[in-house]
N, C-alpha and C positions, 0 to 999 in steps of 0.2 A: 504493500500499500504506499502511496506517496506520502511522505511526511507532512505534518502540519506546517503552514506558514507561521513563523514565529517573529516576535518584535526584534528590531535591529537596533544598533547603537546610534543614538542621536548625536550628531556633530554639534559643536558650540555655535551659538548664534553670532552674528557679526556685530562689531562695535564700530563706532565712527572712526574713520581713518584706516580701516582694514584694507589690506591689499587683496585684490581679486584678480585672477588671471582669466582672460577671455581666450578660448580655444575654438578651433574648427575641426572636430573629429570626422566630419562628413563632407558636406558641400561647401563650395567656395562662397565667399562673402564679398559683396560690393563694398568698395572702400567708404563711400559716403554713408552707408548704413552702419558700418563698424564705427566710424568717427562719431555718429550720432548716438550710438549706444554707449560708447566710452564717455561722451559728454554727460549723458543722463546719469550714468553711475557716479561720475564725479560730483554731480549735483546732489547725490545722496551722501556726500562726504566719505566716499570710498576712494581708494587709490587703484584704479584699474590699469592693468598692463596687458597688452596684446601679445599673444604668443608669436614666435618668429614666422610662422607659416599660415596665420589666419588669413592673410590675402593671397596665399599661394593658389596655384592651379596646376593640376596634373598635366603633363605635357601632351598626353594622347587622350585621356579620359576627362573631358572638361567638367564633368559633374562631380569631380573630386577636388578638394582643396589641398593640392599638393600630393605627394606620393604617400603610400600607406605608412612607410617608415617615418616620414616627416610628421604626419598627423599623430601618429602614436607617440613620437618623441615629444611633441608639444604638450600633449596631455599628461604624459608621465612626468616630464620635467616640471610642469606647473604644479602637479600634485605633490611631488616630492620636494618642492621648494618650501623650506620652513617659514619663509616670510609671507606665503600665500594662505590666506584663510578660506578661500572659496574658489572654485573653478566653475565658470559660467560658459556654457556652450554658446557660440555666436549664432548658430542656426542648426537645422536638421538637414534634410535632403536625403543623401545616401552616402554610405561609406563607413559607418561605425563597425559593421560586420567585418570589414577588412582590416580594421585596426585593433580590435579587442584582443585578438590572439597574439599580438605583438607586445602587449604590456607585461611588465615585470611585476606581478602581483605581490611577490615578496617584499620588494622595495616599496611598493605603494602602501602595503599594510603597515610597514615600519614607519611611514611618514605620519601616521596617526590620523584620526578622524578630522575631516573638514567637509565643507559643503560642495556638492555637485548639483547643478541645476541645468535643465534643458528638456526638450521634449521631441516628439516625432521619431526621427531615426535614432535619437539618443536613448530610446527604449532599450536597445541592446546593452548600453553602458549601465543603465539603471539595473538591469537584471544582473550583470556582471559584478557591479559594486555590491549588490545584495548577497550574492552567493560567494564571492571571493574576499570581500572586505567586511561584510556584515554591517553595512552602513545604511542609514536612512538617507534617501536622496530626494530631490525636489523635482517633480514633473511639472515644469512650469515654463514661462515664456523664455525665448532665446534672446540673448543680449543684443543682437543686431536683427531681431525679427520685425517684420513690418508692423504687425499688430502691436507688439510691445512698444515700439517707438512712438506710436500715435495714440495709444489708448490708456487713458488715466487709470481705468480699473485694473487692467493687467499690471501696470506699474505699481499701483498702490498695494495690491495683494501680495505681489512678490516682495516688495519692500518691507511690508509688515511681517511676512513670514521670515525674512532674513534678520530683521532687527528686533521685532517685538512679537515673537511667535505665539505667545499666550494670547494675544489680541485676535488671533485668527484660529483658535482652537475649534470653534464651530464654523465649518465652511458651508455656506448656504448656496444652493443652486442659483444661477443667475436668471432672474425673471425674463420671459415668461416660462422658462423651463423648469425642470425639476419635478415633472409628473411621474406618478408611479406606473410603470409599465406592468409590474407585479407588486402589489402592496405588501407592506410588512416592515419589520425592523431586523437588523442582523448585526452581529458583532464579529470582528475579525481583525486581521492585519492587512493593511493596504498593500496592493501590488498592481502591476499592470503597465499600461502605456498605449502605444499605437498598435491596433489590432494586427495589421499586416506584419509588423515586426515581431510580435509575439508568436505568430504562426511560423514565421521564417526562422525564428530562433530555436524552435523545438528540436530537441536532441543534441543541441550543441553543448560544449563543455561548461559554458558559463550561464546557461539558462536556468531559471527556476524549474524544478521538476514537475511542479503543478500548483494549482491554486487552492488546495484543500485547506479549509479553515480561514481563507482569506476574503477580503473585500476587493473584488476585481474592479479596477478602473480601466476603461477602454474607450477609444475614439480612433478616428482615421480621417484621411483626406483624399479625394480624387479616386476613390475606389467605387466602381459601380455596384449596385445591389447584388448581382450574382457573384461578384468577387468577395464581398463581405460574407455572403453565404459560404463561400468556399473556405475562407479563413475560419469561421466559426465552426463549420463542420469538421475541419481538420482538428481544432481544439477539442471538440466533443469526441471525435473518433479515437484520438490518442488517449483519452482519459484525463487530459490536462485539466479539464473543468470539474472533474469528479470532486464532490465535497465542498465546492465553493460555497461560502456563506451568504454572499450578497454581491450585487453588481451595480456600479454607477457608470452610466454611459455619457460620454462627453459630446463633442461636436462631430458632425459628419459632413463637413464642408465639401462641396463639389462631388458628392457621392450620388447625386440624383435627387428626384423629388422625395421629400422626407417621408411622405406616407408609404412610399415603396421601401425605403430604408427601414422604416418602423416595422413594416410587415415582416421583413427578414429577421430583425432583432427579436420580435415577439415569437416568430416561428422557431428560431433556433435557441432562444434563451428561456422562453416561457415554460418549457417543460421541466426545467431544473428544479422548480419548486422552491426557489429562493427570491427574496425581494430584489426587484430591478427598478432602478430609477433612471429616467431618460432626460437627455438634454440638460445635463448638469452644469455645463458651462466651462469645461476645461478642454484643452487640446487646440485644434486649429481654428477655432471660432473666434469671434470678436470679443475682446476683453477677457481673454482666457485667465481662469483662476489657476493658482499654484497648488498642486495636490502632493502632499508628502507620501512617499512610498516607504513601507517598512514600519509604520506605526499602528498600534492597536486603536481601533475606533468603533463607533456605532454609526451604522447607516440607517436613516429613517426615510424609506422610499416615499412615504405618504406626504411628508412635509418638505422633502428634498434637502436634507441636511446630512453632513458628515461631521461627527463630533469626536475629536481626538481625545484619548485618555490623558495625554500629556502633550505640551507643545512640540511641534515638529523638531525644533532645535533646542538644545540644552541651555 
């Protein structure tokens, strides 16, 4: 039987003046967006530093920010730098799967707990940081992401999570979302991320073995309903969803008409017999909330809340 999902170690919260590294483990980052993100972080009284290859681009594969070795080195060097309190991903895209196996987990574990934040393709790293480092991570806006740069709600929720995590112990779905696809309450430890990456990560050395006892957070972007069906069916067929306690669904931007997406979600998840809340407001949607992964919490599908037992960061 797949082991229960258990709580992870909470990294320290950030203090004014903290140094944060901005890295690009996946896709390339436009310079103007990087600079805007760095300026925003400076406005929070942080000391942001851009990793050497954040603006890099693979010579032949233009969807990658530099070579696999460069992207992995940027992430590892930032994480192992004792002056860095948090590592923020500049964007998602694609490429984390190609870097995760190049990381020295022994060295990164020795560097001690710190904050990792990012979403989308960074799901692969969230899973690896859980299984290899045992750390709570933040599934939240990218430091050079379009939504983050323009949306006050996304900025404010990430900032509160980083500096005053006790102020966001109860995360409330963004109106008008947060409806119960399947009503009820559930307790468990949060895990998850981008659905297509969760499915792609199955069976790899760093992936979580299953969602048993967990509160699963899922969202995606640009995937048609039949592809969402494929990913969910894969999770069901492999047994990865066996024993899941509850599910919170985020945004499904550019995945087709929502009524079609909703039909797939209800068909594939409704039979699990656990609470499911839809349109919670995290992921690729506008004003995305920051969702901690690896913390024990209670999900109330009927009122659209996720209440953490303890703040995401210590």
